[in-house]
Steps between C-alpha positions, in 0.01 A plus 500: 500500500472144379499447125188283514127530457350393832130419456392614846615645829281260693616246753340164407396255770185350648420807705293783356627861464852443646741785549878450514691754710874461495784727581849541635708742701861541609587480867807599696594552860151518642306682233347479158729688266329813369385483143536124462138384542383350171144389438149638541204448730688458829692683774822359643620601849786398729362385836812387689824298469461298181120544491299666223125548455323497166147660494280501198344834400164342425276240680472146366273201566778257593857396436549217247883463524803698612881485531818696561868484421815663616773583248842565659789656312728262685308177560522363852398142577366593845239757379134415444179698441164410641165652417210476736158389378342822372225660710196698384287419205119451534461856379807651676850584390749208508817516710802270473805491725839404363770407749870470418675256737866422562515132607864532611405749773138366531361860485311718258759706310512778245674425175832691498566612144312794344422298189336201688142462384179358638244388235146372556174410329139474607230332292172641625135425421276788426185308398175470693462130428852391616490371854760366737465119520 
């Protein structure tokens, strides 16, 4: 635990009632490694070669911002991660796809090492007055 006195757990921005959901999990050879999902408020599932689906456990009004990263134990210049624009919101659960892509072979590909990690974050609005503009 940090040795500081944080005044609030709130996320400050111009939206009302924002919720930050973030997490990470280890991936290897076509699966999420058991016992490595860290974070609350979401489910993470493997959906195909290099593809992962994040689903929030609760409904939200809309997505404010989002992102994903791939951490490789042995960095490779030809590997990238893309995340699709999240779906849902408007009173439904939010889903986000994360795709790992090997540009050398031009295909979706699973990270190889058991310690490779996918991390993500979703900033979600939960307030009645927030509207998509």
